[in-house]
N, CA and C atoms as an extended XYZ file, in Angstrom:
621
Properties=species:S:1:pos:R:3:atomname:S:1:resname:S:1:resid:I:1 pbc="F F F"
N        38.588      -19.389       43.763 N   MET     1
C        37.919      -18.421       44.630 CA  MET     1
C        36.426      -18.713       44.636 C   MET     1
N        35.778      -18.794       45.795 N   PRO     2
C        34.357      -19.102       45.847 CA  PRO     2
C        33.517      -18.042       45.152 C   PRO     2
N        32.406      -18.485       44.569 N   ALA     3
C        31.483      -17.542       43.950 CA  ALA     3
C        30.843      -16.669       45.023 C   ALA     3
N        30.533      -15.452       44.646 N   GLN     4
C        29.923      -14.510       45.577 CA  GLN     4
C        28.412      -14.463       45.351 C   GLN     4
N        27.654      -14.457       46.437 N   LYS     5
C        26.207      -14.335       46.326 CA  LYS     5
C        25.846      -12.967       45.749 C   LYS     5
N        24.823      -12.926       44.903 N   ASN     6
C        24.302      -11.658       44.411 CA  ASN     6
C        22.794      -11.787       44.269 C   ASN     6
N        22.154      -10.720       43.844 N   ALA     7
C        20.698      -10.705       43.777 CA  ALA     7
C        20.153      -11.773       42.838 C   ALA     7
N        20.914      -12.097       41.787 N   THR     8
C        20.460      -13.098       40.832 CA  THR     8
C        20.336      -14.469       41.471 C   THR     8
N        21.198      -14.777       42.453 N   ASN     9
C        21.170      -16.099       43.081 CA  ASN     9
C        19.785      -16.475       43.561 C   ASN     9
N        19.043      -15.512       44.102 N   ASP    10
C        17.745      -15.808       44.691 CA  ASP    10
C        16.700      -16.197       43.647 C   ASP    10
N        17.004      -16.000       42.376 N   LEU    11
C        16.084      -16.388       41.310 CA  LEU    11
C        16.297      -17.829       40.867 C   LEU    11
N        17.353      -18.469       41.389 N   ILE    12
C        17.807      -19.743       40.839 CA  ILE    12
C        17.924      -20.798       41.940 C   ILE    12
N        17.387      -21.967       41.666 N   THR    13
C        17.557      -23.131       42.533 CA  THR    13
C        18.529      -24.099       41.867 C   THR    13
N        19.404      -24.691       42.655 N   GLY    14
C        20.342      -25.680       42.145 CA  GLY    14
C        19.834      -27.094       42.378 C   GLY    14
N        20.011      -27.952       41.397 N   LEU    15
C        19.610      -29.360       41.491 CA  LEU    15
C        20.809      -30.240       41.192 C   LEU    15
N        21.202      -31.062       42.165 N   ILE    16
C        22.278      -32.025       41.961 CA  ILE    16
C        21.653      -33.348       41.529 C   ILE    16
N        22.040      -33.829       40.364 N   LEU    17
C        21.476      -35.045       39.803 CA  LEU    17
C        22.259      -36.258       40.294 C   LEU    17
N        21.629      -37.039       41.158 N   ALA    18
C        22.275      -38.229       41.724 CA  ALA    18
C        21.349      -39.432       41.617 C   ALA    18
N        20.543      -39.461       40.566 N   GLY    19
C        19.518      -40.486       40.464 CA  GLY    19
C        19.868      -41.692       39.624 C   GLY    19
N        21.127      -41.785       39.156 N   GLY    20
C        21.505      -42.899       38.288 CA  GLY    20
C        21.840      -44.176       39.041 C   GLY    20
N        22.072      -45.246       38.285 N   ARG    21
C        22.401      -46.545       38.873 CA  ARG    21
C        23.875      -46.661       39.243 C   ARG    21
N        24.728      -45.803       38.655 N   GLY    22
C        26.166      -45.925       38.886 CA  GLY    22
C        26.752      -47.187       38.294 C   GLY    22
N        26.217      -47.608       37.138 N   SER    23
C        26.629      -48.882       36.545 CA  SER    23
C        28.096      -48.902       36.128 C   SER    23
N        28.618      -47.763       35.679 N   ARG    24
C        30.021      -47.725       35.256 CA  ARG    24
C        30.984      -47.739       36.440 C   ARG    24
N        30.435      -47.588       37.654 N   MET    25
C        31.269      -47.647       38.843 CA  MET    25
C        30.945      -48.893       39.669 C   MET    25
N        30.394      -49.900       38.983 N   GLY    26
C        30.109      -51.144       39.671 CA  GLY    26
C        28.786      -51.147       40.399 C   GLY    26
N        27.816      -50.367       39.899 N   ASN    27
C        26.481      -50.270       40.500 CA  ASN    27
C        26.522      -49.787       41.942 C   ASN    27
N        27.366      -48.804       42.201 N   VAL    28
C        27.381      -48.133       43.501 CA  VAL    28
C        26.819      -46.728       43.312 C   VAL    28
N        26.437      -46.105       44.397 N   ASP    29
C        25.889      -44.748       44.349 CA  ASP    29
C        27.064      -43.775       44.223 C   ASP    29
N        27.256      -43.260       43.020 N   LYS    30
C        28.442      -42.434       42.760 CA  LYS    30
C        28.547      -41.237       43.690 C   LYS    30
N        27.430      -40.582       43.912 N   GLY    31
C        27.466      -39.357       44.697 CA  GLY    31
C        27.933      -39.554       46.123 C   GLY    31
N        27.818      -40.784       46.634 N   LEU    32
C        28.208      -41.061       48.017 CA  LEU    32
C        29.606      -41.664       48.131 C   LEU    32
N        30.285      -41.848       46.995 N   GLN    33
C        31.641      -42.384       47.048 CA  GLN    33
C        32.608      -41.325       47.592 C   GLN    33
N        33.494      -41.771       48.455 N   SER    34
C        34.446      -40.842       49.083 CA  SER    34
C        35.458      -40.335       48.070 C   SER    34
N        35.628      -39.012       48.055 N   PHE    35
C        36.594      -38.361       47.169 CA  PHE    35
C        37.238      -37.223       47.948 C   PHE    35
N        38.521      -37.330       48.122 N   ARG    36
C        39.258      -36.313       48.887 CA  ARG    36
C        38.624      -36.058       50.257 C   ARG    36
N        38.203      -37.160       50.889 N   GLY    37
C        37.738      -37.086       52.271 CA  GLY    37
C        36.280      -36.773       52.493 C   GLY    37
N        35.493      -36.680       51.411 N   ALA    38
C        34.063      -36.369       51.554 CA  ALA    38
C        33.300      -37.015       50.405 C   ALA    38
N        31.993      -37.255       50.581 N   PRO    39
C        31.200      -37.797       49.473 CA  PRO    39
C        31.290      -36.884       48.247 C   PRO    39
N        31.366      -37.516       47.079 N   MET    40
C        31.569      -36.735       45.870 CA  MET    40
C        30.465      -35.693       45.666 C   MET    40
N        29.213      -36.066       45.953 N   ALA    41
C        28.117      -35.114       45.777 CA  ALA    41
C        28.239      -33.913       46.702 C   ALA    41
N        28.892      -34.110       47.851 N   LEU    42
C        29.075      -32.979       48.763 CA  LEU    42
C        30.039      -31.960       48.170 C   LEU    42
N        31.060      -32.423       47.463 N   HIS    43
C        31.959      -31.501       46.766 CA  HIS    43
C        31.170      -30.661       45.757 C   HIS    43
N        30.276      -31.326       45.016 N   VAL    44
C        29.450      -30.617       44.037 CA  VAL    44
C        28.575      -29.589       44.745 C   VAL    44
N        27.968      -29.993       45.843 N   MET    45
C        27.080      -29.110       46.592 CA  MET    45
C        27.827      -27.876       47.091 C   MET    45
N        29.034      -28.058       47.599 N   LEU    46
C        29.783      -26.936       48.154 CA  LEU    46
C        30.225      -25.952       47.068 C   LEU    46
N        30.403      -26.433       45.846 N   ARG    47
C        30.773      -25.533       44.750 CA  ARG    47
C        29.546      -24.835       44.157 C   ARG    47
N        28.403      -25.529       44.205 N   LEU    48
C        27.202      -24.965       43.601 CA  LEU    48
C        26.447      -24.038       44.562 C   LEU    48
N        26.489      -24.349       45.855 N   ALA    49
C        25.675      -23.617       46.840 CA  ALA    49
C        25.857      -22.101       46.807 C   ALA    49
N        27.109      -21.582       46.719 N   PRO    50
C        27.259      -20.125       46.709 CA  PRO    50
C        26.699      -19.457       45.454 C   PRO    50
N        26.391      -20.260       44.430 N   GLN    51
C        25.950      -19.699       43.155 CA  GLN    51
C        24.427      -19.639       43.016 C   GLN    51
N        23.692      -20.193       43.990 N   VAL    52
C        22.235      -20.288       43.873 CA  VAL    52
C        21.569      -19.858       45.179 C   VAL    52
N        20.243      -19.677       45.117 N   GLY    53
C        19.505      -19.313       46.311 CA  GLY    53
C        19.135      -20.516       47.153 C   GLY    53
N        18.677      -21.586       46.493 N   ASP    54
C        18.285      -22.817       47.169 CA  ASP    54
C        18.943      -24.001       46.474 C   ASP    54
N        18.966      -25.135       47.182 N   LEU    55
C        19.559      -26.358       46.639 CA  LEU    55
C        18.657      -27.540       46.939 C   LEU    55
N        18.688      -28.530       46.056 N   MET    56
C        18.052      -29.815       46.329 CA  MET    56
C        18.797      -30.901       45.559 C   MET    56
N        18.506      -32.139       45.926 N   ILE    57
C        19.168      -33.291       45.324 CA  ILE    57
C        18.107      -34.226       44.760 C   ILE    57
N        18.363      -34.746       43.573 N   ASN    58
C        17.532      -35.808       43.003 CA  ASN    58
C        18.280      -37.128       43.177 C   ASN    58
N        17.689      -38.060       43.931 N   ALA    59
C        18.300      -39.360       44.171 CA  ALA    59
C        17.219      -40.425       44.215 C   ALA    59
N        17.570      -41.632       43.781 N   ASN    60
C        16.608      -42.731       43.754 CA  ASN    60
C        16.982      -43.880       44.688 C   ASN    60
N        18.071      -43.726       45.420 N   GLN    61
C        18.486      -44.718       46.395 CA  GLN    61
C        19.284      -43.997       47.478 C   GLN    61
N        19.388      -44.644       48.642 N   ASN    62
C        20.156      -44.052       49.756 CA  ASN    62
C        19.704      -42.628       50.077 C   ASN    62
N        18.407      -42.430       50.158 N   LEU    63
C        17.892      -41.089       50.392 CA  LEU    63
C        18.351      -40.533       51.744 C   LEU    63
N        18.432      -41.391       52.752 N   GLY    64
C        18.838      -40.940       54.087 CA  GLY    64
C        20.202      -40.274       54.108 C   GLY    64
N        21.244      -40.931       53.562 N   PRO    65
C        22.555      -40.279       53.528 CA  PRO    65
C        22.547      -38.945       52.793 C   PRO    65
N        21.795      -38.853       51.691 N   TYR    66
C        21.726      -37.578       50.983 CA  TYR    66
C        21.005      -36.518       51.811 C   TYR    66
N        19.977      -36.925       52.530 N   GLU    67
C        19.274      -35.968       53.393 CA  GLU    67
C        20.193      -35.424       54.482 C   GLU    67
N        21.236      -36.195       54.815 N   GLY    68
C        22.219      -35.739       55.791 CA  GLY    68
C        23.018      -34.530       55.317 C   GLY    68
N        22.941      -34.209       54.041 N   PHE    69
C        23.615      -33.018       53.520 CA  PHE    69
C        22.877      -31.739       53.910 C   PHE    69
N        21.629      -31.892       54.412 N   GLY    70
C        20.891      -30.728       54.896 CA  GLY    70
C        20.050      -30.010       53.873 C   GLY    70
N        19.790      -30.647       52.716 N   VAL    71
C        18.932      -30.041       51.693 CA  VAL    71
C        17.859      -31.056       51.314 C   VAL    71
N        16.744      -30.606       50.708 N   PRO    72
C        15.696      -31.549       50.309 CA  PRO    72
C        16.195      -32.561       49.284 C   PRO    72
N        15.702      -33.778       49.388 N   VAL    73
C        16.060      -34.860       48.465 CA  VAL    73
C        14.775      -35.424       47.862 C   VAL    73
N        14.739      -35.515       46.528 N   TRP    74
C        13.526      -35.967       45.848 CA  TRP    74
C        13.856      -37.083       44.865 C   TRP    74
N        13.150      -38.213       44.946 N   PRO    75
C        13.314      -39.274       43.944 CA  PRO    75
C        12.528      -38.957       42.679 C   PRO    75
N        12.875      -39.632       41.589 N   ASP    76
C        12.156      -39.453       40.322 CA  ASP    76
C        10.670      -39.732       40.501 C   ASP    76
N         9.855      -38.957       39.811 N   GLU    77
C         8.432      -39.273       39.746 CA  GLU    77
C         8.194      -40.467       38.812 C   GLU    77
N         9.005      -40.564       37.761 N   LEU    78
C         8.959      -41.724       36.874 CA  LEU    78
C         9.738      -42.867       37.519 C   LEU    78
N         9.286      -44.090       37.305 N   THR    79
C         9.985      -45.238       37.870 CA  THR    79
C        10.986      -45.816       36.872 C   THR    79
N        11.905      -46.626       37.384 N   GLY    80
C        12.806      -47.369       36.510 CA  GLY    80
C        14.065      -46.650       36.092 C   GLY    80
N        14.548      -45.712       36.889 N   PHE    81
C        15.797      -45.008       36.561 CA  PHE    81
C        15.738      -44.501       35.120 C   PHE    81
N        14.836      -43.574       34.867 N   ALA    82
C        14.530      -43.130       33.506 CA  ALA    82
C        15.516      -42.110       32.946 C   ALA    82
N        16.585      -41.779       33.692 N   GLY    83
C        17.611      -40.902       33.159 CA  GLY    83
C        17.531      -39.479       33.685 C   GLY    83
N        18.462      -38.622       33.233 N   PRO    84
C        18.547      -37.265       33.785 CA  PRO    84
C        17.313      -36.413       33.553 C   PRO    84
N        16.588      -36.643       32.455 N   LEU    85
C        15.389      -35.834       32.224 CA  LEU    85
C        14.318      -36.120       33.276 C   LEU    85
N        14.269      -37.350       33.774 N   ALA    86
C        13.319      -37.675       34.839 CA  ALA    86
C        13.688      -36.923       36.115 C   ALA    86
N        14.990      -36.856       36.401 N   GLY    87
C        15.432      -36.077       37.550 CA  GLY    87
C        15.157      -34.601       37.376 C   GLY    87
N        15.335      -34.120       36.159 N   LEU    88
C        15.060      -32.709       35.866 CA  LEU    88
C        13.581      -32.405       36.049 C   LEU    88
N        12.717      -33.296       35.575 N   GLN    89
C        11.281      -33.100       35.749 CA  GLN    89
C        10.921      -33.005       37.233 C   GLN    89
N        11.503      -33.891       38.030 N   THR    90
C        11.242      -33.883       39.465 CA  THR    90
C        11.712      -32.573       40.087 C   THR    90
N        12.909      -32.143       39.721 N   GLY    91
C        13.435      -30.887       40.250 CA  GLY    91
C        12.559      -29.704       39.893 C   GLY    91
N        12.091      -29.660       38.657 N   LEU    92
C        11.215      -28.565       38.227 CA  LEU    92
C         9.913      -28.567       39.026 C   LEU    92
N         9.447      -29.755       39.385 N   GLY    93
C         8.209      -29.848       40.139 CA  GLY    93
C         8.316      -29.320       41.559 C   GLY    93
N         9.523      -29.274       42.091 N   HIS    94
C         9.736      -28.801       43.462 CA  HIS    94
C        10.451      -27.452       43.505 C   HIS    94
N        10.687      -26.863       42.339 N   CYS    95
C        11.430      -25.599       42.256 CA  CYS    95
C        10.478      -24.427       42.501 C   CYS    95
N        10.837      -23.558       43.428 N   GLU    96
C        10.009      -22.400       43.765 CA  GLU    96
C        10.600      -21.088       43.252 C   GLU    96
N        11.612      -21.179       42.407 N   THR    97
C        12.220      -19.994       41.807 CA  THR    97
C        11.974      -20.023       40.299 C   THR    97
N        12.180      -18.900       39.599 N   PRO    98
C        11.911      -18.876       38.156 CA  PRO    98
C        12.864      -19.737       37.326 C   PRO    98
N        14.037      -20.048       37.890 N   TYR    99
C        15.049      -20.781       37.129 CA  TYR    99
C        15.606      -21.933       37.954 C   TYR    99
N        16.017      -22.981       37.235 N   LEU   100
C        16.651      -24.143       37.852 CA  LEU   100
C        17.957      -24.407       37.122 C   LEU   100
N        19.016      -24.701       37.871 N   VAL   101
C        20.293      -25.067       37.274 CA  VAL   101
C        20.661      -26.462       37.762 C   VAL   101
N        21.242      -27.270       36.879 N   THR   102
C        21.562      -28.649       37.224 CA  THR   102
C        23.058      -28.923       37.095 C   THR   102
N        23.508      -29.871       37.919 N   ALA   103
C        24.877      -30.383       37.833 CA  ALA   103
C        24.858      -31.831       38.298 C   ALA   103
N        25.646      -32.713       37.670 N   PRO   104
C        25.676      -34.107       38.087 CA  PRO   104
C        26.493      -34.291       39.363 C   PRO   104
N        26.166      -35.363       40.093 N   CYS   105
C        26.809      -35.599       41.390 CA  CYS   105
C        28.258      -36.039       41.279 C   CYS   105
N        28.717      -36.321       40.046 N   ASP   106
C        30.088      -36.819       39.860 CA  ASP   106
C        30.992      -35.774       39.212 C   ASP   106
N        30.688      -34.491       39.444 N   SER   107
C        31.448      -33.398       38.816 CA  SER   107
C        31.997      -32.444       39.878 C   SER   107
N        32.968      -32.889       40.691 N   PRO   108
C        33.428      -32.077       41.825 CA  PRO   108
C        34.250      -30.857       41.461 C   PRO   108
N        34.550      -30.680       40.170 N   PHE   109
C        35.391      -29.547       39.756 CA  PHE   109
C        34.604      -28.461       39.034 C   PHE   109
N        33.278      -28.488       39.111 N   LEU   110
C        32.467      -27.578       38.295 CA  LEU   110
C        32.842      -26.115       38.522 C   LEU   110
N        32.707      -25.276       37.497 N   PRO   111
C        33.166      -23.878       37.584 CA  PRO   111
C        32.412      -23.074       38.642 C   PRO   111
N        33.130      -22.194       39.296 N   THR   112
C        32.503      -21.335       40.306 CA  THR   112
C        31.703      -20.196       39.665 C   THR   112
N        31.859      -20.003       38.350 N   ASP   113
C        31.061      -18.984       37.644 CA  ASP   113
C        30.053      -19.633       36.708 C   ASP   113
N        29.772      -20.909       36.923 N   LEU   114
C        28.862      -21.640       36.041 CA  LEU   114
C        27.502      -20.962       35.942 C   LEU   114
N        26.886      -20.695       37.082 N   VAL   115
C        25.510      -20.200       37.092 CA  VAL   115
C        25.429      -18.782       36.527 C   VAL   115
N        26.353      -17.935       36.913 N   THR   116
C        26.340      -16.555       36.418 CA  THR   116
C        26.408      -16.504       34.906 C   THR   116
N        27.309      -17.291       34.339 N   ARG   117
C        27.494      -17.248       32.888 CA  ARG   117
C        26.319      -17.870       32.145 C   ARG   117
N        25.768      -18.955       32.677 N   LEU   118
C        24.598      -19.555       32.036 CA  LEU   118
C        23.408      -18.602       32.089 C   LEU   118
N        23.221      -17.963       33.231 N   TYR   119
C        22.082      -17.046       33.386 CA  TYR   119
C        22.229      -15.850       32.446 C   TYR   119
N        23.414      -15.273       32.366 N   GLN   120
C        23.627      -14.125       31.490 CA  GLN   120
C        23.327      -14.474       30.042 C   GLN   120
N        23.736      -15.653       29.612 N   ALA   121
C        23.496      -16.065       28.232 CA  ALA   121
C        22.010      -16.306       27.977 C   ALA   121
N        21.341      -16.941       28.924 N   LEU   122
C        19.914      -17.210       28.759 CA  LEU   122
C        19.134      -15.917       28.611 C   LEU   122
N        19.436      -14.932       29.457 N   VAL   123
C        18.737      -13.652       29.403 CA  VAL   123
C        19.097      -12.891       28.134 C   VAL   123
N        20.376      -12.844       27.808 N   HIS   124
C        20.843      -12.083       26.642 CA  HIS   124
C        20.238      -12.616       25.347 C   HIS   124
N        20.141      -13.949       25.237 N   GLU   125
C        19.636      -14.560       24.004 CA  GLU   125
C        18.136      -14.864       24.079 C   GLU   125
N        17.513      -14.485       25.189 N   ASP   126
C        16.082      -14.760       25.389 CA  ASP   126
C        15.781      -16.225       25.104 C   ASP   126
N        16.606      -17.097       25.699 N   ALA   127
C        16.513      -18.533       25.451 CA  ALA   127
C        15.648      -19.214       26.513 C   ALA   127
N        15.281      -20.454       26.218 N   ASP   128
C        14.571      -21.275       27.189 CA  ASP   128
C        15.546      -21.938       28.161 C   ASP   128
N        16.715      -22.247       27.643 N   LEU   129
C        17.696      -23.037       28.381 CA  LEU   129
C        19.095      -22.640       27.942 C   LEU   129
N        20.039      -22.626       28.882 N   ALA   130
C        21.448      -22.370       28.562 CA  ALA   130
C        22.254      -23.576       28.984 C   ALA   130
N        23.216      -23.970       28.153 N   VAL   131
C        23.995      -25.175       28.409 CA  VAL   131
C        25.484      -24.885       28.261 C   VAL   131
N        26.288      -25.569       29.055 N   ALA   132
C        27.743      -25.384       29.005 CA  ALA   132
C        28.340      -26.156       27.839 C   ALA   132
N        29.331      -25.535       27.200 N   VAL   133
C        30.047      -26.133       26.069 CA  VAL   133
C        31.536      -25.877       26.269 C   VAL   133
N        32.364      -26.852       25.896 N   THR   134
C        33.811      -26.642       25.894 CA  THR   134
C        34.349      -26.970       24.508 C   THR   134
N        35.564      -26.515       24.252 N   LEU   135
C        36.247      -26.817       22.996 CA  LEU   135
C        37.315      -27.869       23.282 C   LEU   135
N        37.146      -29.051       22.704 N   GLU   136
C        38.070      -30.158       22.921 CA  GLU   136
C        39.033      -30.241       21.741 C   GLU   136
N        40.301      -30.535       22.042 N   ASP   137
C        41.314      -30.679       20.994 CA  ASP   137
C        41.219      -32.086       20.416 C   ASP   137
N        40.913      -32.157       19.144 N   GLU   138
C        40.795      -33.449       18.479 CA  GLU   138
C        41.661      -33.447       17.224 C   GLU   138
N        42.881      -33.982       17.385 N   GLY   139
C        43.803      -34.015       16.251 CA  GLY   139
C        44.213      -32.639       15.779 C   GLY   139
N        44.333      -31.697       16.720 N   GLY   140
C        44.728      -30.341       16.365 CA  GLY   140
C        43.579      -29.452       15.951 C   GLY   140
N        42.387      -30.021       15.870 N   GLU   141
C        41.210      -29.247       15.488 CA  GLU   141
C        40.269      -29.123       16.690 C   GLU   141
N        39.819      -27.914       17.011 N   PRO   142
C        38.882      -27.760       18.132 CA  PRO   142
C        37.517      -28.345       17.790 C   PRO   142
N        36.960      -29.092       18.716 N   ARG   143
C        35.635      -29.683       18.548 CA  ARG   143
C        34.756      -29.242       19.702 C   ARG   143
N        33.560      -28.757       19.381 N   ARG   144
C        32.634      -28.318       20.416 CA  ARG   144
C        32.053      -29.526       21.141 C   ARG   144
N        32.171      -29.528       22.445 N   GLN   145
C        31.640      -30.609       23.265 CA  GLN   145
C        30.583      -30.040       24.202 C   GLN   145
N        29.361      -30.457       24.006 N   SER   146
C        28.278      -29.993       24.868 CA  SER   146
C        28.246      -30.806       26.155 C   SER   146
N        27.857      -30.159       27.243 N   HIS   147
C        27.716      -30.822       28.547 CA  HIS   147
C        26.276      -30.615       28.999 C   HIS   147
N        25.351      -31.407       28.459 N   PRO   148
C        23.922      -31.122       28.597 CA  PRO   148
C        23.364      -31.179       30.014 C   PRO   148
N        24.040      -31.880       30.938 N   VAL   149
C        23.504      -31.913       32.300 CA  VAL   149
C        24.034      -30.763       33.147 C   VAL   149
N        24.829      -29.875       32.559 N   PHE   150
C        25.185      -28.597       33.173 CA  PHE   150
C        24.344      -27.537       32.466 C   PHE   150
N        23.135      -27.337       32.947 N   CYS   151
C        22.234      -26.432       32.239 CA  CYS   151
C        21.449      -25.575       33.219 C   CYS   151
N        20.968      -24.453       32.724 N   LEU   152
C        20.077      -23.571       33.459 CA  LEU   152
C        18.855      -23.353       32.583 C   LEU   152
N        17.670      -23.518       33.165 N   LEU   153
C        16.461      -23.411       32.364 CA  LEU   153
C        15.340      -22.742       33.147 C   LEU   153
N        14.315      -22.337       32.392 N   LYS   154
C        13.143      -21.712       32.998 CA  LYS   154
C        12.282      -22.786       33.647 C   LYS   154
N        11.855      -22.542       34.870 N   THR   155
C        11.007      -23.497       35.585 CA  THR   155
C         9.689      -23.721       34.863 C   THR   155
N         9.265      -22.755       34.113 N   SER   156
C         7.995      -22.853       33.381 CA  SER   156
C         8.019      -23.920       32.284 C   SER   156
N         9.171      -24.523       32.015 N   LEU   157
C         9.270      -25.556       30.982 CA  LEU   157
C         8.756      -26.918       31.450 C   LEU   157
N         8.389      -27.036       32.720 N   ARG   158
C         8.014      -28.351       33.236 CA  ARG   158
C         6.882      -29.021       32.441 C   ARG   158
N         5.777      -28.339       32.116 N   PRO   159
C         4.730      -29.021       31.333 CA  PRO   159
C         5.249      -29.534       29.992 C   PRO   159
N         6.105      -28.764       29.360 N   HIS   160
C         6.681      -29.163       28.080 CA  HIS   160
C         7.517      -30.429       28.245 C   HIS   160
N         8.326      -30.491       29.298 N   LEU   161
C         9.153      -31.664       29.556 CA  LEU   161
C         8.286      -32.873       29.919 C   LEU   161
N         7.276      -32.650       30.732 N   THR   162
C         6.390      -33.747       31.121 CA  THR   162
C         5.707      -34.360       29.904 C   THR   162
N         5.271      -33.531       28.986 N   GLU   163
C         4.653      -34.032       27.751 CA  GLU   163
C         5.648      -34.857       26.953 C   GLU   163
N         6.888      -34.398       26.888 N   PHE   164
C         7.936      -35.132       26.166 CA  PHE   164
C         8.159      -36.502       26.804 C   PHE   164
N         8.251      -36.545       28.128 N   LEU   165
C         8.482      -37.805       28.834 CA  LEU   165
C         7.287      -38.744       28.706 C   LEU   165
N         6.089      -38.210       28.797 N   GLN   166
C         4.892      -39.045       28.665 CA  GLN   166
C         4.760      -39.643       27.277 C   GLN   166
N         5.381      -38.971       26.301 N   GLY   167
C         5.393      -39.491       24.935 CA  GLY   167
C         6.492      -40.503       24.689 C   GLY   167
N         7.225      -40.846       25.735 N   GLY   168
C         8.281      -41.849       25.608 CA  GLY   168
C         9.674      -41.291       25.396 C   GLY   168
N         9.794      -39.977       25.312 N   GLY   169
C        11.107      -39.370       25.112 CA  GLY   169
C        11.986      -39.521       26.344 C   GLY   169
N        13.271      -39.817       26.119 N   ARG   170
C        14.215      -39.959       27.220 CA  ARG   170
C        15.540      -39.257       26.952 C   ARG   170
N        15.831      -38.963       25.692 N   LYS   171
C        17.139      -38.429       25.331 CA  LYS   171
C        17.188      -36.918       25.545 C   LYS   171
N        18.212      -36.477       26.272 N   VAL   172
C        18.360      -35.062       26.599 CA  VAL   172
C        18.479      -34.223       25.330 C   VAL   172
N        19.340      -34.645       24.418 N   ASP   173
C        19.569      -33.860       23.206 CA  ASP   173
C        18.294      -33.707       22.385 C   ASP   173
N        17.475      -34.738       22.383 N   GLN   174
C        16.229      -34.684       21.611 CA  GLN   174
C        15.278      -33.653       22.199 C   GLN   174
N        15.202      -33.592       23.528 N   TRP   175
C        14.335      -32.582       24.143 CA  TRP   175
C        14.886      -31.181       23.911 C   TRP   175
N        16.195      -31.022       24.065 N   TYR   176
C        16.806      -29.710       23.854 CA  TYR   176
C        16.539      -29.189       22.445 C   TYR   176
N        16.456      -30.115       21.481 N   ALA   177
C        16.241      -29.710       20.094 CA  ALA   177
C        14.892      -29.022       19.899 C   ALA   177
N        13.981      -29.200       20.854 N   SER   178
C        12.659      -28.571       20.757 CA  SER   178
C        12.617      -27.208       21.435 C   SER   178
N        13.762      -26.765       21.986 N   LEU   179
C        13.823      -25.519       22.744 CA  LEU   179
C        14.772      -24.524       22.093 C   LEU   179
N        14.676      -23.278       22.530 N   LYS   180
C        15.675      -22.286       22.140 CA  LYS   180
C        16.800      -22.359       23.171 C   LYS   180
N        17.968      -22.785       22.716 N   VAL   181
C        19.085      -23.074       23.617 CA  VAL   181
C        20.231      -22.095       23.384 C   VAL   181
N        20.764      -21.543       24.471 N   ALA   182
C        21.963      -20.701       24.417 CA  ALA   182
C        23.160      -21.552       24.844 C   ALA   182
N        24.196      -21.577       24.020 N   GLU   183
C        25.408      -22.323       24.356 CA  GLU   183
C        26.444      -21.369       24.937 C   GLU   183
N        27.054      -21.776       26.035 N   VAL   184
C        28.041      -20.950       26.722 CA  VAL   184
C        29.375      -21.693       26.721 C   VAL   184
N        30.378      -21.112       26.070 N   VAL   185
C        31.678      -21.770       25.950 CA  VAL   185
C        32.532      -21.458       27.177 C   VAL   185
N        32.997      -22.504       27.841 N   PHE   186
C        33.915      -22.392       28.973 CA  PHE   186
C        35.295      -22.858       28.518 C   PHE   186
N        36.323      -22.123       28.927 N   ASP   187
C        37.674      -22.428       28.479 CA  ASP   187
C        38.254      -23.682       29.134 C   ASP   187
N        37.907      -23.918       30.391 N   ASP   188
C        38.522      -25.014       31.136 CA  ASP   188
C        37.670      -26.276       31.045 C   ASP   188
N        38.047      -27.166       30.130 N   ALA   189
C        37.277      -28.399       29.954 CA  ALA   189
C        37.373      -29.304       31.172 C   ALA   189
N        38.465      -29.212       31.920 N   THR   190
C        38.637      -30.102       33.072 CA  THR   190
C        37.622      -29.803       34.178 C   THR   190
N        37.048      -28.602       34.170 N   ALA   191
C        36.046      -28.256       35.180 CA  ALA   191
C        34.785      -29.095       35.040 C   ALA   191
N        34.590      -29.682       33.861 N   PHE   192
C        33.401      -30.487       33.603 CA  PHE   192
C        33.707      -31.981       33.617 C   PHE   192
N        34.851      -32.326       34.166 N   ARG   193
C        35.265      -33.720       34.229 CA  ARG   193
C        34.312      -34.518       35.117 C   ARG   193
N        33.813      -35.620       34.580 N   ASN   194
C        32.972      -36.529       35.351 CA  ASN   194
C        33.818      -37.685       35.878 C   ASN   194
N        33.579      -38.063       37.120 N   ILE   195
C        34.258      -39.219       37.704 CA  ILE   195
C        33.283      -40.384       37.641 C   ILE   195
N        33.450      -41.200       36.603 N   ASN   196
C        32.473      -42.241       36.305 CA  ASN   196
C        32.856      -43.623       36.804 C   ASN   196
N        34.152      -43.861       37.018 N   THR   197
C        34.617      -45.200       37.356 CA  THR   197
C        35.488      -45.155       38.613 C   THR   197
N        35.728      -46.328       39.190 N   LEU   198
C        36.623      -46.408       40.340 CA  LEU   198
C        38.037      -45.997       39.950 C   LEU   198
N        38.422      -46.290       38.712 N   GLU   199
C        39.737      -45.866       38.218 CA  GLU   199
C        39.828      -44.339       38.202 C   GLU   199
N        38.756      -43.662       37.777 N   ASP   200
C        38.730      -42.198       37.791 CA  ASP   200
C        38.891      -41.670       39.225 C   ASP   200
N        38.209      -42.324       40.163 N   LEU   201
C        38.310      -41.905       41.558 CA  LEU   201
C        39.758      -41.939       42.040 C   LEU   201
N        40.434      -43.021       41.720 N   ARG   202
C        41.846      -43.155       42.143 CA  ARG   202
C        42.729      -42.167       41.415 C   ARG   202
N        42.466      -41.931       40.150 N   ARG   203
C        43.332      -41.072       39.338 CA  ARG   203
C        43.270      -39.625       39.804 C   ARG   203
N        42.075      -39.153       40.149 N   PHE   204
C        41.914      -37.742       40.485 CA  PHE   204
C        41.900      -37.462       41.977 C   PHE   204
N        42.067      -38.489       42.788 N   GLU   205
C        42.093      -38.309       44.239 CA  GLU   205
C        43.214      -37.383       44.706 C   GLU   205
N        44.454      -37.533       44.187 N   PRO   206
C        45.529      -36.632       44.640 CA  PRO   206
C        45.212      -35.175       44.327 C   PRO   206
N        45.513      -34.301       45.256 N   ILE   207
C        45.253      -32.874       45.056 CA  ILE   207
C        46.455      -32.214       44.391 C   ILE   207
């Protein structure tokens, strides 16, 4: 069931991260690969759009096709495909709402209540950032699996992130360790499934 717009949506901008090289998929632009009849990033956009007030895309190649989705497209301010934090920094720089939520372009099954639950946790715990977590079965024992690129954070964190990047930091987990983070457990781990390879595309294509 699609997410319903509410007053909170207008406080949050959605950012689809499509700035990677797509090396695990043969150096193709993952977000533009056809999946169930549409570009994969468009599936992400259609699931995220009802949950936020505004949307934008971070991409470092094929900007024209992404602009065809009808939302602003911004390349990294840092050069050299510096990773998701570079895309996050760019998104924060163009975000006009108090909060930004991110999702990768290869996650067409993301939860329709993702933003609501992340926002509630961030406010309740007075955190800087909220991140999605699932419990994975590992030999009969549940293991917490963090999904760091499914996060909601305060736009005011941009100077802090910029300082981290200027100091050479690139690892998401390392930056998160400097913040107050709220973890939100989602029951359905398959909702966070990433389609990273051509084999994944073929495997999950059937509906």
